Structure formats: structure tokens, C-alpha cells
DSSP file (Angstrom, degrees, kcal/mol; ACC not computed):
  #  RESIDUE AA STRUCTURE BP1 BP2  ACC     N-H-->O    O-->H-N    N-H-->O    O-->H-N    TCO  KAPPA ALPHA  PHI   PSI    X-CA   Y-CA   Z-CA
    1    1 A X              0   0    0      0, 0.0     2,-0.7     0, 0.0     0, 0.0   0.000 360.0 360.0 360.0 145.2  -27.9 -138.2 -110.6
    2    2 A X        -     0   0    0     23,-0.0     2,-0.4    24,-0.0    23,-0.0  -0.847 360.0-160.8 -99.3 112.9  -27.4 -136.2 -107.4
    3    3 A X        -     0   0    0     -2,-0.7    23,-0.6     2,-0.0     2,-0.3  -0.771  17.1-164.8 -88.3 139.3  -25.9 -132.7 -107.9
    4    4 A X  E     -A   25   0A   0     -2,-0.4     2,-0.5    21,-0.2    21,-0.2  -0.876  21.4-136.8-126.3 156.0  -24.3 -131.3 -104.8
    5    5 A X  E     -A   24   0A   0     19,-2.1    19,-3.0    -2,-0.3     2,-0.6  -0.965  22.8-160.6-107.6 124.2  -23.1 -128.0 -103.4
    6    6 A X  E     -A   23   0A   0     -2,-0.5     2,-0.6    17,-0.2    17,-0.2  -0.932   7.1-167.3-110.3 122.1  -19.8 -128.2 -101.6
    7    7 A X  E     -A   22   0A   0     15,-2.7    15,-2.5    -2,-0.6     2,-0.4  -0.950  18.0-168.2-105.9 118.5  -18.8 -125.5  -99.2
    8    8 A X  E     -A   21   0A   0     -2,-0.6     2,-0.4    13,-0.2    13,-0.2  -0.868  14.6-176.5-116.3 140.2  -15.1 -125.9  -98.4
    9    9 A X  E     -A   20   0A   0     11,-2.5    11,-3.0    -2,-0.4     2,-0.5  -0.996   9.4-158.7-130.9 139.1  -12.9 -124.3  -95.7
   10   10 A X  E     -A   19   0A   0     -2,-0.4     2,-0.4     9,-0.2     9,-0.2  -0.977  11.2-172.0-121.4 121.6   -9.2 -124.8  -95.3
   11   11 A X  E     -A   18   0A   0      7,-2.7     7,-3.4    -2,-0.5     2,-0.6  -0.905  12.0-150.8-114.1 138.7   -7.7 -124.0  -91.9
   12   12 A X  E     +A   17   0A   0     -2,-0.4     2,-0.5     5,-0.2     5,-0.2  -0.950  17.4 174.7-110.3 122.3   -4.0 -124.0  -91.1
   13   13 A X  E >   -A   16   0A   0      3,-2.5     3,-2.5    -2,-0.6     2,-0.3  -0.961  61.8 -59.2-129.6 111.5   -3.0 -124.9  -87.5
   14   14 A X  T 3  S-     0   0    0     -2,-0.5     0, 0.0     1,-0.3     0, 0.0  -0.356 124.1  -9.5  52.0-110.0    0.7 -125.2  -86.8
   15   15 A X  T 3  S+     0   0    0     -2,-0.3    24,-1.4    -3,-0.1     2,-0.4   0.339 121.8  81.8-100.7   6.7    2.0 -127.9  -89.1
   16   16 A X  E <   -AB  13  38A   0     -3,-2.5    -3,-2.5    22,-0.2     2,-0.5  -0.870  57.6-154.7-116.0 146.8   -1.4 -129.2  -90.4
   17   17 A X  E     -AB  12  37A   0     20,-1.9    20,-2.3    -2,-0.4     2,-0.5  -0.987  17.9-157.1-111.3 122.8   -3.9 -128.0  -93.0
   18   18 A X  E     -AB  11  36A   0     -7,-3.4    -7,-2.7    -2,-0.5     2,-0.6  -0.890   1.6-159.3-103.7 126.5   -7.4 -129.1  -92.2
   19   19 A X  E     -AB  10  35A   0     16,-2.8    16,-2.3    -2,-0.5     2,-0.5  -0.926  10.1-172.8-106.2 120.0   -9.8 -129.3  -95.1
   20   20 A X  E     -AB   9  34A   0    -11,-3.0   -11,-2.5    -2,-0.6     2,-0.4  -0.963   0.4-170.8-118.6 122.6  -13.5 -129.2  -94.1
   21   21 A X  E     -AB   8  33A   0     12,-2.8    12,-2.3    -2,-0.5     2,-0.5  -0.925  12.4-163.2-112.9 135.4  -16.2 -129.8  -96.6
   22   22 A X  E     -AB   7  32A   0    -15,-2.5   -15,-2.7    -2,-0.4     2,-0.6  -0.983  16.2-162.4-111.6 117.5  -20.0 -129.3  -96.1
   23   23 A X  E     -AB   6  31A   0      8,-3.5     8,-2.9    -2,-0.5     2,-0.6  -0.902   3.5-161.9-109.0 118.4  -21.8 -131.2  -98.9
   24   24 A X  E     -AB   5  30A   0    -19,-3.0   -19,-2.1    -2,-0.6     6,-0.2  -0.892  10.3-158.0-103.8 115.4  -25.4 -130.3  -99.5
   25   25 A X  E >   -A    4   0A   0      4,-2.8     3,-1.6    -2,-0.6   -21,-0.2  -0.544  27.2-118.5 -90.4 156.7  -27.4 -132.9 -101.4
   26   26 A X  T 3  S+     0   0    0    -23,-0.6    -1,-0.1     1,-0.3   -22,-0.1   0.757 113.0  64.3 -63.8 -24.9  -30.6 -132.2 -103.4
   27   27 A X  T 3  S-     0   0    0      2,-0.1    -1,-0.3     1,-0.1     3,-0.1   0.585 122.0-104.8 -75.0  -8.7  -32.4 -134.7 -101.1
   28   28 A X  S <  S+     0   0    0     -3,-1.6     2,-0.1     1,-0.4    -2,-0.1   0.284  77.5 137.1  99.8  -9.0  -31.8 -132.3  -98.2
   29   29 A X        -     0   0    0     -5,-0.1    -4,-2.8     1,-0.0     2,-0.5  -0.453  41.1-152.5 -70.5 143.5  -29.0 -134.5  -96.7
   30   30 A X  E     -B   24   0A   0     -6,-0.2     2,-0.4    -2,-0.1    -6,-0.2  -0.980  10.6-169.3-119.6 129.0  -26.0 -132.7  -95.4
   31   31 A X  E     -B   23   0A   0     -8,-2.9    -8,-3.5    -2,-0.5     2,-0.4  -0.915   4.4-157.9-117.2 142.5  -22.6 -134.5  -95.4
   32   32 A X  E     -B   22   0A   0     -2,-0.4     2,-0.4   -10,-0.2   -10,-0.2  -0.949   7.0-173.9-120.0 145.0  -19.4 -133.3  -93.7
   33   33 A X  E     -B   21   0A   0    -12,-2.3   -12,-2.8    -2,-0.4     2,-0.4  -0.999   0.9-173.6-134.4 137.6  -15.9 -134.4  -94.5
   34   34 A X  E     +B   20   0A   0     -2,-0.4     2,-0.4   -14,-0.2   -14,-0.2  -0.995   5.2 179.0-134.6 130.1  -12.8 -133.4  -92.6
   35   35 A X  E     -B   19   0A   0    -16,-2.3   -16,-2.8    -2,-0.4     2,-0.5  -0.988  15.4-149.9-131.3 136.0   -9.2 -134.3  -93.7
   36   36 A X  E     +B   18   0A   0     -2,-0.4     2,-0.3   -18,-0.2   -18,-0.2  -0.910  23.2 167.0-106.5 135.7   -5.9 -133.4  -92.1
   37   37 A X  E     +B   17   0A   0    -20,-2.3   -20,-1.9    -2,-0.5     2,-0.3  -0.789  23.0  85.0-131.7 176.1   -2.8 -132.9  -94.2
   38   38 A X  E    S-B   16   0A   0     -2,-0.3     2,-0.3   -22,-0.3   -22,-0.2  -0.795  74.0 -47.9 125.9-167.2    0.6 -131.5  -93.5
   39   39 A X        -     0   0    0    -24,-1.4     2,-0.1    -2,-0.3   -24,-0.1  -0.758  59.7 -94.5-108.6 154.8    3.9 -132.7  -92.2
   40   40 A X        -     0   0    0     -2,-0.3     2,-1.0     1,-0.1    -1,-0.1  -0.381  25.8-137.7 -68.8 138.2    4.5 -134.7  -89.0
   41   41 A X        -     0   0    0     22,-0.1    22,-0.6    -2,-0.1     2,-0.1  -0.830  37.6-178.0 -95.7  98.0    5.4 -132.8  -85.9
   42   42 A X  E     -C   62   0B   0     -2,-1.0     2,-0.3    20,-0.1    20,-0.2  -0.437  16.7-153.3 -98.4 168.4    8.2 -135.0  -84.6
   43   43 A X  E     -C   61   0B   0     18,-2.2    18,-3.1    -2,-0.1     2,-0.2  -0.839  39.2 -75.7-131.2 170.5   10.4 -134.9  -81.5
   44   44 A X  E     -C   60   0B   0     -2,-0.3     2,-0.3    16,-0.2    16,-0.3  -0.505  54.8-115.4 -68.9 133.3   13.9 -136.1  -80.6
   45   45 A X        +     0   0    0     14,-1.7     2,-0.3    -2,-0.2    -1,-0.1  -0.540  41.2 167.3 -76.8 132.9   13.8 -139.9  -80.1
   46   46 A X    >   -     0   0    0     -2,-0.3     3,-2.2     1,-0.1     4,-0.3  -0.988  43.7-122.3-140.3 140.3   14.7 -141.1  -76.6
   47   47 A X  G >  S+     0   0    0     -2,-0.3     3,-1.3     1,-0.3     4,-0.2   0.811 112.3  60.7 -54.2 -32.5   14.1 -144.7  -75.4
   48   48 A X  G 3  S+     0   0    0      1,-0.3     3,-0.4     2,-0.1    -1,-0.3   0.714  99.0  57.7 -68.9 -19.1   11.9 -143.4  -72.5
   49   49 A X  G X  S+     0   0    0     -3,-2.2     3,-2.2     1,-0.2    -1,-0.3   0.446  74.1 105.5 -87.9  -1.0    9.5 -141.9  -75.2
   50   50 A X  G X  S+     0   0    0     -3,-1.3     3,-1.2    -4,-0.3    -1,-0.2   0.827  74.2  55.1 -52.4 -40.6    8.9 -145.3  -76.8
   51   51 A X  G 3  S+     0   0    0     -3,-0.4    -1,-0.3     1,-0.2    -2,-0.1   0.660 106.7  53.9 -68.2 -11.4    5.4 -145.7  -75.4
   52   52 A X  G <  S-     0   0    0     -3,-2.2    12,-2.9    -4,-0.1     2,-0.3   0.302 119.2 -16.6-108.7   8.6    4.3 -142.4  -76.8
   53   53 A X  E <  S-D   63   0B   0     -3,-1.2     2,-0.4    10,-0.3    10,-0.2  -0.977  72.4 -75.8 179.0-167.9    5.2 -142.8  -80.5
   54   54 A X  E     -D   62   0B   0      8,-2.1     8,-3.1    -2,-0.3     2,-0.7  -0.944  37.7-117.3-120.9 138.8    7.1 -144.6  -83.2
   55   55 A X  E     +D   61   0B   0     -2,-0.4     6,-0.2     6,-0.2     3,-0.1  -0.645  33.5 176.5 -74.2 115.8   10.8 -144.4  -84.0
   56   56 A X  E     -     0   0B   0      4,-2.5     2,-0.3    -2,-0.7    -1,-0.2   0.765  64.3 -13.6 -92.7 -30.1   10.9 -143.0  -87.5
   57   57 A X  E >  S-D   60   0B   0      3,-1.2     3,-0.8     1,-0.0    -1,-0.2  -0.856  95.0 -63.7-156.2-173.1   14.7 -142.7  -87.8
   58   58 A X  T 3  S+     0   0    0     -2,-0.3    -3,-0.0     1,-0.3    -1,-0.0   0.881 131.8   9.7 -52.5 -46.5   17.8 -142.8  -85.6
   59   59 A X  T 3  S+     0   0    0    -15,-0.1   -14,-1.7   -13,-0.0     2,-0.5   0.087 107.9 100.3-122.8  22.7   16.9 -139.7  -83.6
   60   60 A X  E <   -CD  44  57B   0     -3,-0.8    -4,-2.5   -16,-0.3    -3,-1.2  -0.947  46.1-168.8-121.1 127.8   13.3 -139.0  -84.7
   61   61 A X  E     -CD  43  55B   0    -18,-3.1   -18,-2.2    -2,-0.5     2,-0.8  -0.950  12.7-150.0-113.0 127.6   10.1 -139.9  -82.8
   62   62 A X  E     -CD  42  54B   0     -8,-3.1    -8,-2.1    -2,-0.5   -20,-0.1  -0.873  26.7-135.0 -95.8 110.1    6.7 -139.6  -84.4
   63   63 A X  E     - D   0  53B   0     -2,-0.8     2,-0.3   -22,-0.6   -10,-0.3  -0.338  10.7-120.1 -70.4 142.0    4.3 -138.9  -81.5
   64   64 A X        +     0   0    0    -12,-2.9     2,-0.3    -2,-0.1    -1,-0.1  -0.653  52.0 142.3 -75.5 132.9    1.0 -140.7  -81.2
   65   65 A X        -     0   0    0     -2,-0.3     2,-0.3     2,-0.0   -12,-0.0  -0.975  38.6-123.8-163.7 169.4   -1.9 -138.2  -81.3
   66   66 A X        -     0   0    0     -2,-0.3     2,-0.5     2,-0.0    -2,-0.0  -0.852   4.6-146.5-121.8 154.6   -5.5 -137.8  -82.6
   67   67 A X        -     0   0    0     -2,-0.3     2,-0.4     2,-0.0   -31,-0.1  -0.985  25.3-174.0-118.1 116.8   -7.3 -135.3  -84.8
   68   68 A X        -     0   0    0     -2,-0.5     2,-0.4     2,-0.0    -2,-0.0  -0.925   8.6-165.7-118.4 137.9  -10.9 -134.9  -83.6
   69   69 A X        -     0   0    0     -2,-0.4     2,-0.4   -35,-0.1   -35,-0.1  -0.969   3.6-168.0-122.7 136.2  -13.6 -132.8  -85.4
   70   70 A X        -     0   0    0     -2,-0.4     2,-0.4     2,-0.0    -2,-0.0  -0.984   5.1-178.1-127.6 134.7  -16.9 -131.8  -83.8
   71   71 A X        -     0   0    0     -2,-0.4     2,-0.4   -39,-0.0    -2,-0.0  -0.962  11.4-155.8-129.8 147.2  -19.9 -130.4  -85.6
   72   72 A X        -     0   0    0     -2,-0.4     2,-0.4     2,-0.0    -2,-0.0  -0.991   9.1-164.3-124.2 132.4  -23.2 -129.2  -84.3
   73   73 A X        -     0   0    0     -2,-0.4     2,-0.9     2,-0.0    -2,-0.0  -0.932  22.6-127.8-116.3 139.3  -26.3 -129.1  -86.4
   74   74 A X    >   -     0   0    0     -2,-0.4     3,-0.8     1,-0.1    -2,-0.0  -0.760  23.4-172.0 -83.3 105.9  -29.6 -127.2  -85.6
   75   75 A X  T 3  S+     0   0    0     -2,-0.9     7,-0.3     1,-0.2    -1,-0.1   0.435  71.0  77.8 -82.6   1.1  -32.1 -130.0  -86.0
   76   76 A X  T >   +     0   0    0      5,-0.1     3,-2.1     2,-0.1     2,-0.2   0.214  58.8 136.0 -94.3  15.1  -35.1 -127.5  -85.7
   77   77 A X  T <  S+     0   0    0     -3,-0.8     5,-0.1     1,-0.3     0, 0.0  -0.473  81.3   7.9 -63.8 125.9  -34.8 -126.2  -89.2
   78   78 A X  T 3  S-     0   0    0     -2,-0.2    -1,-0.3     2,-0.1     3,-0.2   0.682 137.6 -49.0  75.3  17.8  -38.3 -126.0  -90.7
   79   79 A X    <   -     0   0    0     -3,-2.1     3,-0.5     1,-0.1     0, 0.0  -0.468  67.6 -76.4 111.5 175.8  -39.8 -126.8  -87.3
   80   80 A X  S    S+     0   0    0      1,-0.2    -1,-0.1    -2,-0.2    -3,-0.1   0.367 106.1  84.3 -96.9   4.9  -39.4 -129.4  -84.5
   81   81 A X        +     0   0    0     -3,-0.2    -1,-0.2    -5,-0.1    -5,-0.1   0.331  62.2 121.9 -90.7   9.4  -41.1 -132.3  -86.3
   82   82 A X        -     0   0    0     -3,-0.5     2,-0.3    -7,-0.3    -7,-0.0  -0.285  59.0-130.7 -65.5 154.7  -38.0 -133.3  -88.2
   83   83 A X        +     0   0    0      2,-0.0     2,-0.3     0, 0.0    -1,-0.1  -0.838  31.4 170.4-105.2 149.9  -36.6 -136.8  -87.8
   84   84 A X        -     0   0    0     -2,-0.3     2,-0.4     2,-0.0    -9,-0.0  -0.954  26.9-124.2-151.5 167.0  -33.0 -137.4  -87.0
   85   85 A X        -     0   0    0     -2,-0.3     2,-0.3     2,-0.0    -2,-0.0  -0.929  18.7-151.2-119.3 140.4  -30.6 -140.2  -86.0
   86   86 A X        -     0   0    0     -2,-0.4     2,-0.5     2,-0.0    -2,-0.0  -0.765   5.3-144.3-108.5 158.7  -28.3 -140.3  -83.0
   87   87 A X        -     0   0    0     -2,-0.3     2,-0.5     2,-0.0    -2,-0.0  -0.984  11.4-141.5-124.0 120.7  -25.0 -142.1  -82.6
   88   88 A X        -     0   0    0     -2,-0.5     2,-0.4    21,-0.1    -2,-0.0  -0.723  18.2-160.8 -84.4 124.2  -24.1 -143.5  -79.2
   89   89 A X        +     0   0    0     -2,-0.5     2,-0.3    19,-0.0    19,-0.0  -0.893  14.9 170.9-108.6 132.9  -20.4 -143.1  -78.5
   90   90 A X        -     0   0    0     -2,-0.4    19,-3.4     2,-0.0     2,-0.4  -0.923  28.4-120.4-137.8 164.1  -18.6 -145.2  -75.9
   91   91 A X  E     +E  108   0C   0     -2,-0.3     2,-0.3    17,-0.2    17,-0.2  -0.845  28.4 179.6-106.4 139.7  -15.0 -145.8  -74.8
   92   92 A X  E     -E  107   0C   0     15,-2.8    15,-3.2    -2,-0.4     2,-0.5  -0.981  29.3-119.1-137.4 152.8  -13.4 -149.2  -74.8
   93   93 A X  E     -E  106   0C   0     -2,-0.3     2,-0.3    13,-0.2    13,-0.2  -0.798  34.3-171.5 -91.3 126.2  -10.0 -150.5  -73.9
   94   94 A X  E     -E  105   0C   0     11,-3.1    11,-2.2    -2,-0.5     2,-0.1  -0.879  26.8-104.1-119.1 149.8   -8.1 -152.1  -76.8
   95   95 A X  E     -E  104   0C   0     -2,-0.3     2,-0.5     9,-0.2     9,-0.3  -0.446  18.9-154.6 -70.9 145.3   -4.8 -154.0  -76.9
   96   96 A X    >>  +     0   0    0      7,-2.9     4,-1.6     4,-0.3     3,-1.5  -0.685  24.4 166.3-117.3  73.3   -1.7 -152.2  -78.1
   97   97 A X  T 34  +     0   0    0     -2,-0.5    -1,-0.1     1,-0.3     5,-0.1   0.669  65.4  71.8 -69.4 -17.8    0.3 -155.2  -79.3
   98   98 A X  T 34 S+     0   0    0      1,-0.1    -1,-0.3    -3,-0.1     3,-0.1   0.797 108.9  34.8 -66.5 -26.1    2.8 -153.1  -81.2
   99   99 A X  T <4 S-     0   0    0     -3,-1.5     2,-0.3     1,-0.4    -2,-0.2   0.906 134.5 -37.5 -92.9 -54.4    4.2 -151.9  -77.9
  100  100 A X    ><  -     0   0    0     -4,-1.6     3,-0.5     3,-0.1    -1,-0.4  -0.973  54.2-100.7-163.6 168.3    3.8 -155.0  -75.7
  101  101 A X  T 3  S+     0   0    0     -2,-0.3    -4,-0.1     1,-0.2    -3,-0.1   0.722 121.9  41.3 -70.9 -18.9    1.5 -157.9  -75.1
  102  102 A X  T 3  S+     0   0    0     -6,-0.1    -1,-0.2    -7,-0.1     2,-0.1   0.485  89.0 109.9-105.7  -3.8    0.0 -156.3  -72.0
  103  103 A X    <   -     0   0    0     -3,-0.5    -7,-2.9    -7,-0.3     2,-0.3  -0.450  43.7-179.9 -74.9 145.0   -0.2 -152.6  -73.2
  104  104 A X  E     -E   95   0C   0     -9,-0.3     2,-0.3    -2,-0.1    -9,-0.2  -0.889  13.0-163.5-135.8 166.9   -3.6 -151.1  -73.9
  105  105 A X  E     -E   94   0C   0    -11,-2.2   -11,-3.1    -2,-0.3     2,-0.4  -0.971  28.3-107.2-146.4 160.1   -5.1 -147.8  -75.0
  106  106 A X  E     -E   93   0C   0     -2,-0.3     2,-0.4   -13,-0.2   -13,-0.2  -0.771  35.2-171.1 -92.9 131.9   -8.6 -146.2  -74.9
  107  107 A X  E     -E   92   0C   0    -15,-3.2   -15,-2.8    -2,-0.4     2,-0.5  -0.947  18.8-131.9-124.1 143.3  -10.5 -146.1  -78.1
  108  108 A X  E      E   91   0C   0     -2,-0.4   -17,-0.2   -17,-0.2   -19,-0.0  -0.810 360.0 360.0 -94.0 131.1  -13.8 -144.3  -78.9
  109  109 A X              0   0    0    -19,-3.4   -18,-0.2    -2,-0.5    -1,-0.1   0.325 360.0 360.0-118.2 360.0  -16.4 -146.4  -80.7
């Protein structure tokens, strides 16, 4: 069985609470977890705002937005002969069929 040490930080930014966990495994692996909680930051619904969110109620618009987390690790711990894995990130255009058959949005892969 793997016993782990979890170091947790909770940050409050406007209407969100972000929970960030750093999980240290006995094998030396380090895992990160980031979770956003809180209540939706809505705006007044107007037909012109339709491409930017979802109508939640008669006069309430839930805006489309992203939560992005970035971490940097020092890979030279214990010397420079460590091995590591990289992740190639690219952008692609995806269909947004909920809005219209011709609408698209950019997605990170």
C-alpha cells in the first residue's frame, strides 16, 4: 500500500474557492490536484449575450469561462540526471453545436 503526504492549500478568489493538493507518494512521484468550488458569477441575460454563456433563468446568464492552473517543478532535484516526461499542448478548433451548426471554439489539447 502507498502511504502519501498531502499538502493542501485553499485560496479564495472573488466567488470561487480553489483547493490545491500536492500529493507526495513514497515512490517519489508527486501528484497535483486542483479543484474549483463556489457559486456561479452570473450576469443579466440579454439576447446579444447568447454566444457567451447559457441562459440559466429568465434574466440570468451563466458566462462561459475557464479555470486554468499552472505549476512549475524543479526537475534538477538530486542532480540533472533525472528522467522526466513532457506533454505537448496544442490548440484545435472544435465545433460548438450547442450554439449553432457553424459555431466553433478553440480548445487546448
